[in-house]
C-alpha positions as CSV (number, residue, x, y, z in Angstrom):
1,M,31.8,108.0,61.9
2,D,34.1,107.9,65.0
3,P,37.7,108.2,63.8
4,C,39.0,106.0,66.6
5,L,36.6,103.2,65.7
6,F,37.4,103.6,62.1
7,F,41.2,103.1,62.7
8,K,40.6,100.3,65.1
9,C,38.6,98.5,62.5
10,L,41.5,98.8,60.0
11,A,44.2,97.8,62.6
12,D,44.1,94.2,61.5
13,H,46.1,92.9,58.5
14,T,43.3,90.7,57.1
15,R,40.7,93.5,57.3
16,L,43.0,96.1,55.9
17,K,44.2,93.9,53.0
18,S,40.6,92.9,52.3
19,L,39.5,96.5,52.2
20,L,42.4,97.5,49.9
21,L,41.6,94.6,47.5
22,I,38.0,95.6,47.4
23,V,39.0,99.2,46.6
24,K,41.3,98.2,43.8
25,T,38.7,95.9,42.2
26,D,35.6,98.0,43.0
27,E,33.9,95.0,44.6
28,A,34.9,91.4,45.6
29,C,33.2,88.2,46.5
30,V,34.0,86.3,49.7
31,C,35.2,83.3,47.6
32,D,37.7,85.5,45.7
33,L,38.9,87.2,48.9
34,M,39.4,83.8,50.5
35,A,41.6,82.7,47.5
36,A,43.6,86.0,47.6
37,L,44.3,85.9,51.3
38,D,44.5,82.1,51.8
39,L,41.8,82.1,54.4
40,D,38.8,79.8,55.1
41,Q,35.3,81.0,54.6
42,A,34.5,81.4,58.3
43,K,37.5,83.6,59.1
44,M,37.1,85.7,55.9
45,S,33.4,86.3,56.6
46,R,34.1,87.3,60.2
47,H,36.6,90.0,59.1
48,L,34.2,91.2,56.4
49,A,31.4,91.4,59.0
50,Q,33.5,93.6,61.2
51,L,34.1,96.0,58.3
52,R,30.4,96.0,57.6
53,K,29.7,96.6,61.3
54,C,32.0,99.6,61.2
55,S,30.0,100.9,58.2
56,I,33.1,100.8,55.9
57,L,31.6,98.1,53.6
58,I,28.2,97.1,52.4
59,D,27.3,93.6,51.1
60,E,25.1,92.4,48.3
61,R,23.9,88.8,48.0
62,R,23.8,87.4,44.5
63,G,22.5,83.9,44.6
64,K,24.7,82.0,47.0
65,W,27.5,84.5,46.8
66,V,28.0,87.7,48.8
67,F,29.9,90.7,47.2
68,Y,31.4,93.6,49.2
69,K,32.1,97.1,48.2
70,L,32.8,100.5,49.9
71,H,29.8,101.9,51.8
72,P,28.4,104.7,49.6
73,E,27.8,106.8,52.7
74,L,31.3,106.6,54.0
75,P,32.5,110.0,55.1
76,Q,34.7,111.7,52.5
77,W,37.7,111.8,54.9
78,A,37.5,108.1,55.5
79,H,37.0,107.3,51.8
80,D,40.1,109.5,50.9
81,I,42.2,107.6,53.5
82,I,41.2,104.2,52.2
83,V,41.7,105.1,48.5
84,S,45.0,106.8,49.2
85,A,46.2,103.8,51.1
86,A,45.3,101.5,48.2
87,K,47.0,103.8,45.7
88,H,50.3,104.2,47.6
89,N,50.9,100.8,49.1
90,D,50.9,98.3,46.3
91,A,53.8,96.3,47.8
92,Y,51.7,95.6,50.9
93,F,49.0,93.7,49.1
94,N,50.2,93.2,45.5
95,S,50.6,89.4,45.7
96,A,47.1,89.1,47.2
97,L,45.8,91.4,44.4
98,Q,47.3,89.1,41.8
99,K,45.6,86.0,43.4
100,L,42.3,87.9,43.6
101,I,42.5,88.9,39.9
102,T,43.3,85.3,39.0
103,S,40.4,84.0,41.1
104,Q,38.0,86.5,39.6
105,S,38.9,85.5,36.1
106,A,38.8,81.7,36.7
107,S,35.8,79.9,35.4
108,I,35.0,78.6,38.9
109,S,34.8,82.1,40.2
110,C,31.6,83.3,41.9
111,R,30.7,85.6,39.0
């Protein structure tokens, strides 16, 4: 993985927050990320597609829902950076994390 492309992919607030949310919850559905970040489906999907294109995330379709998680073949250095960022920057995405958790536990969630 090219480090320059990796950091370019993360240099957007929506993509970075999405990624950190996914790391904190192990996986997340598009609908829950939409709720957490107050974005429409098209915009959320576009950002997630970019993270997938950069080989940072993988997706899995379950019925009509698509779930995202860290790519299992992500280089260790990239994995460590992402996990460390999620661990040490709660203030950056905590309100979005609370919305995500609320969405995931709602009966209308995609689970």
